C-alpha positions in Angstrom: 13.4 -61.9 22.1 12.6 -59.2 24.6 9.2 -57.9 25.4 10.1 -54.6 23.8 11.2 -56.4 20.7 7.8 -58.0 20.5 6.1 -54.7 21.2 7.7 -53.0 18.3 7.4 -56.0 16.1 3.7 -55.7 16.4 3.7 -52.1 15.3 6.1 -52.2 12.5 6.4 -55.5 11.1 2.7 -55.2 10.2 2.6 -51.6 9.9 5.3 -52.6 7.5 3.5 -55.7 6.2 1.9 -52.3 6.4 5.5 -50.8 6.9 8.1 -53.3 14.7 13.7 -55.2 20.5 16.8 -57.5 21.7 18.6 -54.1 22.0 15.4 -52.7 20.4 14.9 -53.8 16.9 12.1 -52.4 14.8 11.1 -54.9 12.2 10.3 -53.0 9.0 9.5 -55.9 6.8 10.7 -59.4 5.8 14.4 -60.2 5.8 17.4 -60.6 8.1 18.2 -58.2 11.0 21.7 -58.2 12.6 22.3 -56.6 16.0 25.7 -55.5 17.3 25.5 -53.5 20.5 23.0 -50.7 20.1 23.0 -50.9 16.3 20.7 -53.0 14.1 21.2 -53.4 10.4 18.2 -54.6 8.3 16.2 -54.2 5.2 14.8 -50.8 6.3 18.2 -49.4 7.1 20.2 -48.9 10.3 18.6 -48.4 13.7 20.2 -47.1 16.9 19.0 -47.5 20.5 20.0 -45.1 23.3 18.2 -45.7 26.6 14.5 -45.8 26.0 14.7 -44.2 22.5 15.0 -46.2 19.3 15.8 -44.2 16.2 14.8 -45.7 12.8 14.6 -44.3 9.3 10.9 -44.3 9.8 10.8 -42.3 13.1 11.6 -42.5 16.8 10.1 -44.9 19.3 10.0 -44.1 23.0 9.4 -46.7 25.7 8.1 -46.1 29.2 7.4 -49.2 31.2 5.1 -51.5 29.2 4.1 -48.6 26.8 5.8 -47.7 23.6 5.0 -44.6 21.6 5.9 -44.4 17.9 5.5 -42.1 14.9 2.1 -41.4 13.4 0.4 -41.6 16.8 0.9 -45.4 17.1 1.2 -46.9 20.6 1.8 -50.4 21.9 1.1 -52.0 25.3 2.8 -55.2 26.5 1.3 -57.6 29.0 3.3 -60.8 29.6 4.3 -62.2 26.2 1.6 -60.4 24.3 1.7 -56.9 22.7 -1.3 -55.0 21.5 -0.9 -52.1 19.1 -3.3 -49.2 18.7 -3.3 -50.0 14.9 -4.9 -53.4 15.6 -1.8 -55.6 15.6 -1.1 -58.3 18.1 2.2 -60.2 18.7 3.1 -63.1 20.9 6.5 -64.3 21.8 7.4 -67.9 22.7 11.1 -68.5 23.2 12.9 -67.4 20.0 9.8 -67.1 17.9 7.5 -64.1 17.6 4.1 -64.4 15.8 2.6 -61.2 14.6 -1.0 -60.8 13.4 -2.3 -57.6 11.8 -5.8 -56.2 11.6 -6.5 -57.4 8.1 -5.4 -61.1 8.5 -1.8 -60.3 7.7 0.7 -62.5 9.6 4.5 -62.7 10.1 6.9 -64.9 12.0 10.3 -63.8 13.2 12.9 -66.2 14.5 16.0 -65.2 16.5 19.3 -67.1 16.6 22.1 -65.3 18.3 22.4 -61.8 17.0 20.4 -62.6 13.8 16.7 -62.4 13.4 14.9 -63.7 10.3 11.4 -62.5 9.4 9.2 -64.0 6.7 
């Protein structure tokens, strides 16, 4: 998993547990995500990545260095393998596993194998 993937995982998977990038995948909830080139197909619909922009059904995410800015004023900062979201989420990536913790004790684990990612 890339750092950007972790970054957006933190924001959305738990904004999706309240509503989060290998190419740049925004995890919008539990389920399976499949990435082919710049397209990702998952439970929340199709996502497309062009340069530093990721377009999702829920809005556009823009990444500049270690900062990502998303819809609704959310932002995410990545340092090493840890991402911090302005909404109180934190995610950590170790190998093919990403562990996401939300501000209200919510948690999610995403595992990546090839072009498939599985989130609980």
